[in-house]
C-alpha positions in Angstrom: 92.5 151.3 127.1 88.8 152.1 126.8 87.8 154.4 124.0 84.6 155.7 122.4 85.6 156.4 118.8 88.9 158.2 119.0 88.2 159.6 122.5 90.4 158.1 125.2 88.0 157.6 128.1 91.0 157.7 130.5 91.1 161.4 130.0 87.4 161.8 130.9 86.7 162.7 134.5 83.4 160.7 134.7 83.5 158.2 131.7 80.3 156.4 132.7 78.2 159.6 132.7 80.0 160.8 129.5 79.2 157.6 127.6 75.6 157.5 128.9 75.0 161.1 127.8 76.5 160.5 124.4 74.5 157.4 123.7 71.2 158.8 125.0 71.4 162.1 123.1 72.8 160.6 119.9 70.5 157.6 120.0 67.2 159.3 120.9 67.8 162.3 118.6 68.7 160.4 115.5 66.0 157.8 116.1 63.3 160.5 116.4 64.6 162.1 113.2 64.7 158.9 111.2 61.1 157.9 112.3 59.8 161.4 111.4 61.6 161.3 108.0 60.1 157.8 107.3 56.6 159.0 108.2 57.0 162.0 105.8 58.2 159.7 103.0 55.4 157.2 103.6 52.9 160.0 103.3 54.2 160.8 99.8 55.3 164.2 100.8 58.6 165.8 99.7 61.2 166.6 102.3 62.5 169.6 100.3 59.8 171.5 98.3 61.6 171.9 94.9 59.7 175.0 94.0 60.9 177.0 97.1 64.0 178.9 96.1 64.5 180.2 99.6 65.1 176.7 100.9 67.9 176.0 98.4 69.5 179.4 99.1 69.4 178.7 102.8 70.9 175.3 102.2 73.7 176.9 100.3 74.3 179.3 103.3 74.5 176.4 105.8 76.9 174.5 103.5 79.2 177.5 103.5 79.0 177.6 107.3 79.9 173.9 107.4 82.9 174.4 105.2 84.1 177.4 107.2 83.6 175.5 110.5 85.5 172.5 109.1 88.4 174.7 107.9 88.7 176.7 111.1 88.2 173.4 113.0 85.7 174.9 115.4 82.2 176.4 115.6 81.0 178.9 118.1 81.1 176.2 120.9 82.2 172.6 121.2 79.5 171.3 121.1 77.2 174.3 120.5 75.5 176.5 118.0 77.0 177.1 114.7 76.2 180.3 112.8 73.9 178.2 110.6 71.5 177.7 113.5 70.0 181.1 112.7 69.2 179.9 109.2 68.0 176.5 110.4 65.7 178.1 113.0 64.4 180.4 110.3 63.5 177.3 108.3 61.9 175.7 111.4 59.6 178.7 111.9 58.1 178.3 108.4 58.7 174.7 107.5 58.9 172.7 110.7 61.5 170.9 112.7 62.1 167.9 110.4 63.3 170.1 107.5 65.3 172.3 109.9 67.0 169.2 111.4 67.9 167.8 108.0 69.3 171.2 106.8 71.3 171.6 110.1 72.7 168.1 109.6 74.4 169.2 106.4 77.0 171.6 107.9 77.5 169.2 110.8 78.4 166.4 108.4 80.7 168.7 106.3 82.5 170.1 109.3 82.9 166.7 111.0 84.2 165.1 107.8 86.7 168.0 107.4 87.9 167.5 111.0 87.8 163.7 110.7 85.5 163.4 113.7 84.4 160.0 114.8 80.9 158.6 114.0 79.7 158.8 117.6 80.5 162.6 117.6 78.6 163.2 114.4 75.6 161.2 115.7 75.8 163.1 119.0 75.9 166.6 117.5 73.0 165.8 115.0 70.9 164.3 117.8 71.7 167.3 120.0 70.3 169.7 117.4 67.3 167.4 116.7 66.2 167.5 120.3 66.7 171.2 120.5 64.7 171.9 117.3 62.0 169.5 118.5 61.6 171.4 121.8 61.3 174.7 119.8 58.6 173.2 117.5 56.6 172.0 120.5 56.6 175.5 122.0 55.6 177.0 118.7 52.7 174.5 118.4 51.6 175.2 121.9 51.6 179.0 121.1 49.5 178.4 118.0 52.2 178.7 115.3 51.8 175.9 112.7 54.8 175.7 110.3 54.0 174.3 106.9 56.5 171.9 105.4 55.2 172.2 101.9 55.3 175.9 101.3 56.7 179.2 102.6 54.2 181.3 104.5 54.3 184.9 105.7 55.3 185.4 109.3 52.8 187.6 111.2 53.8 190.2 113.8 51.6 188.5 116.4 53.7 185.3 116.1 57.0 187.0 117.1 56.5 186.3 120.9 56.0 182.7 120.1 59.0 182.6 117.9 61.1 184.1 120.6 59.7 181.6 123.1 60.5 178.7 120.8 64.0 180.1 120.3 64.6 180.3 124.0 63.4 176.7 124.4 65.7 175.6 121.7 68.7 177.3 123.3 67.8 175.9 126.8 67.6 172.3 125.6 70.7 172.7 123.5 72.8 174.2 126.2 71.6 171.9 129.0 72.6 168.9 126.9 76.0 170.4 126.2 76.6 171.3 129.8 75.7 167.8 131.0 78.2 166.2 128.5 81.0 168.6 129.2 80.4 168.5 133.0 81.0 164.7 132.8 84.1 165.3 130.7 85.6 167.8 133.1 84.3 166.3 136.3 82.4 169.4 137.5 78.8 170.1 138.2 76.6 171.3 135.3 75.4 174.1 137.5 78.9 175.5 138.0 79.6 175.2 134.3 76.4 177.0 133.5 77.3 179.8 135.9 80.6 180.3 134.1 79.2 180.5 130.6 75.6 181.6 130.7 76.3 185.3 130.2 78.4 184.9 127.1 76.2 182.2 125.6 73.0 184.3 126.2 74.5 187.1 124.1 75.5 184.8 121.2 72.3 182.7 121.1 70.2 185.7 121.6 71.6 187.2 118.4 70.9 184.0 116.5 67.3 183.8 117.7 66.7 187.5 116.7 68.2 186.9 113.2 66.0 183.8 112.6 62.6 185.6 112.1 64.3 188.2 109.9 65.6 185.3 107.7 62.1 183.8 107.6 60.6 187.1 106.5 63.2 187.8 103.8 62.8 184.2 102.5 59.1 184.9 101.9 59.4 188.4 100.6 62.6 188.1 98.4 64.6 184.9 98.9 67.4 186.2 96.6 68.3 188.7 99.3 69.1 185.9 101.7 72.9 185.8 100.7 73.2 189.2 102.3 72.9 187.5 105.7 76.2 185.7 105.2 78.1 188.9 106.2 76.3 189.6 109.5 76.4 185.8 110.3 80.2 185.7 109.7 80.7 188.8 111.8 78.6 187.4 114.6 80.6 184.2 114.4 84.0 186.0 114.6 82.9 188.4 117.4 81.4 185.7 119.5 84.4 183.5 119.1 86.9 186.2 120.1 84.7 187.1 123.1 84.3 183.5 124.2 88.1 182.8 123.8 88.9 185.9 125.8 86.6 184.9 128.6 88.0 181.4 128.6 91.6 182.7 128.8 90.7 185.1 131.6 89.0 182.5 133.7 90.7 179.2 132.7 94.1 177.8 132.6 95.3 177.4 128.9 97.2 174.2 129.6 94.8 172.1 131.6 91.5 173.8 130.8 90.9 174.1 134.6 89.6 177.2 136.3 92.3 179.7 137.1 92.7 181.9 140.2 90.1 184.4 139.1 87.4 181.8 138.5 88.3 180.0 141.7 87.8 183.2 143.7 84.4 183.6 142.0 83.3 180.1 142.8 84.6 180.5 146.3 82.7 183.8 146.9 79.5 182.1 145.6 80.1 179.2 147.9 80.6 181.4 151.0 77.4 183.3 150.2 75.5 180.1 149.9 76.8 178.8 153.2 75.1 181.6 155.0 77.8 181.7 157.6 76.7 178.4 159.1 78.1 175.9 156.6 81.8 175.0 156.2 83.8 175.6 153.0 87.3 174.1 152.7 90.1 175.1 150.4 93.1 172.9 149.6 96.3 174.3 148.1 98.6 171.7 146.5 102.2 171.9 145.4 104.1 169.2 143.6 107.6 168.4 144.8 110.6 168.6 142.5 108.4 169.3 139.4 111.3 171.2 137.9 113.3 168.0 137.7 110.6 166.6 135.3 111.0 169.7 133.1 114.8 169.6 133.2 115.0 165.8 132.5 112.2 165.0 130.2 111.4 168.5 128.7 108.6 171.0 129.2 106.2 169.1 127.0 106.4 166.1 129.3 105.9 168.4 132.3 102.8 169.9 130.6 101.4 166.4 130.1 102.1 165.6 133.7 100.3 168.7 134.9 97.3 167.8 132.7 97.2 164.3 134.2 97.3 165.8 137.7 94.4 168.0 136.9 92.4 165.1 135.4 93.1 162.9 138.4 92.0 165.6 140.8 88.8 165.9 138.9 88.1 162.2 139.3 88.6 162.3 143.1 86.5 165.4 144.0 82.8 165.8 143.9 80.6 167.3 141.2 80.2 170.6 143.0 83.8 170.9 143.9 86.2 173.1 141.9 89.6 172.1 140.8 91.8 175.0 139.7 95.4 175.5 138.5 96.9 178.6 140.0 100.1 178.5 138.0 103.3 176.4 137.7 102.8 173.3 139.7 100.2 174.7 142.2 96.7 173.5 142.2 93.7 174.3 144.4 90.6 172.3 145.3 87.5 174.2 146.6 85.0 172.1 148.7 81.9 174.2 148.9 80.1 172.0 151.4 81.9 169.7 153.9 78.6 167.8 154.5 77.0 166.8 157.8 79.1 168.0 160.7 77.1 166.5 163.6 74.5 167.8 165.9 74.2 171.6 165.9 73.5 171.4 169.6 77.1 170.3 170.3 78.3 173.9 169.8 80.5 175.8 167.4 83.7 174.2 168.7 82.5 170.7 168.0 81.3 171.7 164.5 84.7 173.3 163.8 86.5 170.2 164.9 84.3 168.0 162.8 84.8 170.2 159.8 88.6 170.1 160.2 88.5 166.3 160.5 86.5 165.9 157.3 88.7 168.4 155.4 91.9 166.6 156.5 90.4 163.2 155.5 89.6 164.5 152.1 93.0 166.1 151.7 94.7 162.9 152.6 92.6 161.1 149.9 93.9 163.6 147.4 97.5 162.9 148.5 96.9 159.2 148.2 95.4 159.5 144.7 98.2 161.7 143.5 100.8 159.3 145.0 99.9 156.6 142.5 102.4 156.5 139.5 101.8 158.7 136.5 102.5 157.2 133.1 104.4 159.3 130.6 105.2 157.3 127.5 107.3 154.4 128.8 108.1 156.1 132.1 106.3 155.6 135.4 106.7 158.7 137.6 106.1 159.0 141.3 105.5 162.5 142.6 105.0 163.8 146.1 102.5 166.5 146.9 102.0 168.8 149.9 98.5 170.1 150.7 97.6 173.0 152.9 94.0 173.2 154.3 92.0 176.2 155.4 88.3 176.2 156.4 85.7 178.9 156.3 84.7 180.5 158.7 87.0 179.0 161.3 90.2 180.3 159.6 89.1 183.2 157.4 86.0 185.2 156.5 86.6 185.5 152.8 88.2 183.7 149.9 91.3 185.9 149.9 91.9 184.9 153.5 91.3 181.2 152.8 93.8 181.3 149.9 96.4 183.1 152.0 96.1 180.7 155.0 95.9 177.6 152.8 99.2 178.8 151.2 100.8 179.1 154.7 99.7 175.6 155.6 100.9 174.2 152.3 104.4 175.6 152.8 104.4 174.2 156.3 103.5 170.8 155.0 106.2 171.1 152.4 108.9 172.1 154.9 107.9 169.3 157.4 107.3 166.7 154.7 104.1 165.8 156.4 101.9 165.7 153.3 98.9 167.5 154.7 98.7 170.4 157.2 95.8 172.3 158.6 96.2 176.1 159.0 97.3 176.9 162.5 97.6 180.6 163.5 100.2 179.7 166.1 102.6 178.5 163.3 101.8 181.4 160.9 104.8 183.7 160.6 102.8 186.1 158.4 100.3 187.4 160.9 100.2 191.2 161.4 101.7 190.9 164.9 104.6 188.8 163.7 105.3 191.1 160.8 105.4 194.0 163.2 107.7 192.0 165.4 109.9 191.2 162.4 110.3 194.9 161.6 111.1 195.6 165.2 113.8 192.8 165.1 115.4 194.4 162.0 115.6 197.7 163.7 116.9 196.1 166.9 119.8 194.6 165.0 120.5 198.0 163.4 120.7 199.8 166.8 122.4 196.8 168.5 119.4 196.3 170.9 119.9 192.6 170.7 122.4 191.3 173.3 124.4 188.2 173.9 124.5 186.5 177.3 127.2 184.0 178.1 126.9 180.7 179.9 130.2 179.2 181.1 131.2 175.5 180.6 133.3 173.8 183.2 135.7 170.9 182.7 135.1 167.8 184.9 138.8 167.0 184.7 140.3 170.3 185.8 137.3 172.1 187.3 138.2 175.1 185.2 136.0 177.1 182.8 136.9 175.8 179.3 134.4 177.9 177.3 131.2 179.9 177.1 128.2 179.6 175.0 126.7 182.9 173.5 122.9 182.9 173.8 121.0 185.7 172.1 118.5 187.8 174.2 116.2 190.7 173.2 114.4 193.1 175.5 111.8 194.9 173.4 111.4 198.6 174.4 107.6 198.3 174.5 106.9 194.5 174.9 109.7 193.7 177.3 111.5 190.4 177.2 110.9 188.4 174.0 111.5 184.7 174.1 114.4 183.6 172.0 112.3 180.7 170.6 109.8 183.3 169.3 112.1 185.7 167.5 114.7 183.2 166.4 112.0 181.0 164.8 110.6 184.1 163.2 114.0 184.9 161.7 114.4 181.4 160.4 110.9 181.5 158.7 111.4 184.9 157.0 114.9 184.8 155.8 116.3 187.1 158.5 118.3 184.3 160.0 121.6 184.9 158.0 121.6 188.5 159.2 120.9 187.6 162.8 123.7 185.0 162.7 126.2 187.5 161.3 125.2 189.9 164.0 125.7 187.2 166.7 129.0 186.0 165.3 130.2 189.6 165.1 129.2 190.4 168.7 130.8 187.2 170.0 134.1 187.9 168.2 134.0 191.5 169.5 133.6 190.2 173.0 136.3 187.6 172.6 138.7 190.4 171.5 137.8 192.5 174.6 138.3 189.5 176.9 141.7 188.8 175.3 142.7 192.4 176.0 141.8 191.8 179.7 143.7 188.5 179.8 140.6 186.3 179.7 141.4 183.6 177.2 138.1 181.6 176.9 136.6 180.3 173.7 133.0 181.3 172.8 130.5 179.0 171.1 127.8 180.4 168.8 124.9 178.4 167.4 124.4 178.5 163.6 121.4 177.2 161.7 121.3 174.9 158.6 120.4 177.9 156.5 123.7 179.6 157.6 125.8 176.6 156.7 124.1 176.3 153.3 124.6 180.0 152.6 127.3 180.7 150.0 130.6 182.0 151.3 129.6 181.5 155.0 133.1 180.4 155.8 134.5 183.6 154.1 132.2 185.7 156.3 133.5 184.0 159.4 137.1 184.4 158.2 136.6 188.1 157.6 135.2 188.5 161.2 138.2 186.7 162.7 140.6 189.0 160.7 138.6 192.2 161.6 138.9 191.5 165.4 142.2 189.8 165.4 140.8 186.8 167.1 142.4 183.3 166.6 140.1 180.8 164.9 140.4 178.4 167.9 138.6 181.0 170.1 135.4 180.5 168.1 133.3 177.4 168.3 130.3 176.9 166.0 127.5 174.7 167.3 125.5 172.9 164.5 122.8 170.3 164.4 122.5 167.3 162.1 119.8 169.1 160.1 122.6 170.6 158.1 123.1 167.3 156.3 119.5 166.5 155.6 119.2 169.2 153.0 121.8 169.8 150.3 124.4 167.6 152.0 127.2 168.3 149.5 127.0 172.1 150.0 126.9 171.6 153.7 130.0 169.3 153.6 131.9 171.9 151.6 131.0 174.7 154.0 131.9 172.7 157.1 135.2 171.6 155.5 136.0 175.2 154.8 135.3 176.2 158.4 137.5 173.3 159.7 140.4 174.5 157.5 140.1 177.9 159.1 140.7 176.3 162.5 137.2 176.9 163.8 136.0 174.1 166.1 132.6 172.6 165.4 130.3 171.1 168.0 127.3 168.8 167.3 124.4 170.3 169.3 121.3 168.6 170.7 122.8 165.1 170.3 120.3 162.4 171.1 117.3 164.1 169.6 115.8 164.0 166.2 117.9 162.2 163.7 121.0 162.0 165.9 123.2 159.1 164.8 126.9 158.3 165.1 126.8 157.5 161.4 126.5 161.2 160.7 129.7 161.9 162.7 131.6 160.4 159.8 130.4 163.2 157.6 130.6 166.1 160.0 134.1 167.3 161.0 133.1 168.0 164.7 135.5 167.9 167.7 132.8 167.6 170.4 129.2 166.6 170.8 126.7 168.1 173.3 124.2 165.8 175.0 120.8 167.3 175.0 119.4 168.5 178.3 116.4 166.2 178.0 118.7 163.2 178.8 120.7 165.1 181.5 117.7 166.2 183.4 116.5 162.6 184.1 120.0 161.1 184.5 119.8 160.4 188.2 116.3 158.9 188.1 116.1 157.1 184.8 118.6 154.3 184.2 117.7 154.2 180.5 118.8 157.8 180.1 122.0 157.0 182.1 122.7 154.1 179.8 122.3 156.3 176.8 124.6 158.9 178.2 127.2 156.3 179.1 127.1 154.8 175.6 127.3 158.2 174.0 130.4 159.1 176.1 132.2 155.8 175.4 131.5 155.9 171.6 132.4 159.6 171.4 135.7 159.1 173.2 136.5 156.1 170.9 136.1 158.6 168.0 138.3 161.2 169.7 135.5 163.5 170.5 134.8 165.5 173.6 131.4 165.3 175.3 129.6 168.3 176.9 126.5 167.8 179.0 123.8 170.6 178.9 121.3 171.5 181.6 123.3 170.4 184.7 121.3 171.8 187.6 122.3 169.9 190.8 125.2 168.2 192.5 123.8 164.7 192.0 123.7 165.2 188.2 127.2 166.6 188.3 128.6 163.6 190.2 126.9 161.1 187.9 128.1 162.8 184.7 131.7 162.9 186.2 131.5 159.2 187.0 130.2 158.5 183.4 133.3 160.2 182.0 131.7 163.3 180.5 134.3 166.0 179.7 132.5 169.3 180.4 129.2 170.5 181.9 127.0 173.5 181.3 124.0 174.6 183.3 122.5 176.6 186.2 124.6 174.7 188.7 127.6 176.5 187.3 126.0 179.8 186.2 123.0 181.0 184.3 123.5 182.9 181.0 125.0 186.2 182.1 125.0 189.6 180.3 128.4 190.8 179.0 129.5 192.8 182.0 128.3 190.2 184.5 129.9 187.4 182.6 133.2 189.3 182.6 133.0 189.8 186.3 132.1 186.1 186.8 135.1 185.0 184.8 137.5 187.3 186.7 136.0 186.2 190.0 136.7 182.6 189.2 140.3 183.3 188.0 139.8 182.6 184.3 142.7 183.9 182.2 146.4 183.8 181.6 147.1 186.8 183.9 144.9 185.7 186.7 146.7 184.5 189.8 145.7 181.1 191.3 145.1 182.7 194.7 142.3 184.7 193.2 140.2 181.6 192.5 137.2 181.0 194.6 137.7 178.2 197.0 134.8 176.1 195.8 136.5 175.4 192.4 139.3 172.9 192.6 142.7 174.6 192.1 144.7 172.8 189.4 148.4 173.5 188.8 149.1 177.0 187.4 148.2 177.1 183.7 150.9 177.7 181.2 150.4 180.7 178.9 148.9 179.8 175.6 148.2 181.7 172.4 144.7 180.4 172.0 142.1 178.6 174.2 142.6 177.3 177.7 145.4 175.0 178.8 143.9 172.3 180.9 145.9 169.9 183.2 144.2 166.7 184.3 143.5 166.5 188.0 143.5 163.1 189.7 140.4 163.6 191.8 138.2 166.3 190.4 135.3 167.5 192.4 132.3 169.4 191.2 132.3 173.1 191.8 130.1 174.5 194.5 129.1 177.8 193.0 128.0 180.5 195.5 124.3 180.7 196.1 123.6 183.8 194.0 125.0 182.0 190.9 122.9 179.0 191.6 119.7 180.8 192.1 117.1 180.5 189.3 116.4 183.6 187.3 112.8 185.0 187.1 112.4 183.1 183.8 114.2 180.1 182.7 116.6 180.9 179.8 115.6 179.1 176.6 118.4 177.7 174.6 118.1 178.5 171.0 120.1 178.6 167.8 121.6 181.8 166.5 
């Protein structure tokens, strides 16, 4: 592991620049001081005039400052001006920079020895002060002020402007050197670092510069009064330290030292103003996956070290003008103030926006790749996943608050989809004002029962009879008209309203089943439920309570689920499904053939039937590959004792082919569209569905099987040797103005 002294260079964002700055400042500063001291000694002059009491008193003051700094383990800054700088600069005004540098080296050595600092750090800090004092001396010489090393002289009032100018030069050189070094340590630009600290540092250094000529005047007039400066210097030290610490806490993260949300917003606002509305600024929001497991397993100290390593690794991957911030917990942000050359301006704003998004996504993927490398914690090697959301100014937002909000939306989308990086897309943002208004309307619609259920019948290929209905949710907004189920169901899933919507749908379906039973229509109803519903605690208890409330047998309710229920929290899903099975509720596996569908999952889901997705059924008569998939699915399902239902049956040819392939039931517009409650009741009565319906009342286009035997639950089906597809009357086969969209819920 590379080190410089006791400093681990692996913790440095830019180790090459850090080492170069350290060697250059320490080497040049100390070399200049040694050469100057040698020249003074060669000339036979004394470095410390023994007859000047003021010099020895000031030396005692700086020794006290060195002891105090060593005990408190800090000066005003790291590295920066100690309180003794005021005394040393007072010496410089009268006796020159060589004596001032030697005196200032004393508290540096004392404090560094007390803190057990490495040799390179001692050399760097001394060299840092030497160069600052040399710059001040040059300014004084240019302004006509000639310090005398051998004796103390009186400071004239006309020399005060030159003294202030020299002090400003000293502070500028000192701070620029410090900012360069710390910028290489933290991996930020010196300009951004200066922007953060210049206000507080100007106040502290300004006070030291103003005290210096007073010290020089007192040293000439009455050097024995110099100890009185110890009190104001100590007070200045304490006040400045508290102020600086407070500003650091307000603008920086205490754990990683990175900027916090407040400082990120300040940098972002500055970057947006600099862009002039024509440049592109990108904001990345990062979230670590399963970080809580590190805290729970290894302890919070290990988690803190991991967060620190993440911050340092981010600093190494971004540019000098970029800002890396920790927003809290395991969330980080990266601000890219300039995305660079985005092509020819003549290509138009759309081309520039596309180019900016491409660059931003490329940089975000680099961040994911860098953070994907293992992290070393003691003897452990940890791999972490990260999700990054990207938002770009001005394409997505006009201010930093908007960028932060939209990057957060994109980040949660990336986390949910496990895609790593996602660019903000307004179409997928559930938090827009319009969607929030729609969400409020949906809540009110559930309260006043404005949301309705439509029922689409399923017909058995074997008997030609209706063997169930699927309840599909519909909403006609009083102002906006028909709202697509895909829109409001997706909105409910994204915002946490889905459990309430599902309870509403299950309750309405059970209520309708109870009314149908009173009319002698015994037909089971299927309701779609989401993975969130299955994972909800006591979902089976909620269903059981609904069955008891309406007096409906469990077999009259079917729940359609997707394989997504097993992808997240599989144990909780298995427990919930098992509880539903014990109730007697039948389970169907919906959308089979899409996504992660696999017969392997059927070993873990207690389903009694599977539903082949309409995407395979629609091409069944024209695509032999789809026909082969359906045939294999039917054969394997039957071998496992499962029924097979085909969705989206729209013509006679598809009906015939599915019947020949051995499918059990069909659902689609060929049979009937999804009908409102009253129309569905009339349709079922018209087609003779129910224990009290006489066979003679059946329509002639449906095959008439033997009279059904009364049954307590469900429909009794009798196999027919030569079933034929139903020929539904023309009104039932007509397409509605809009094609009903099948959704969950």
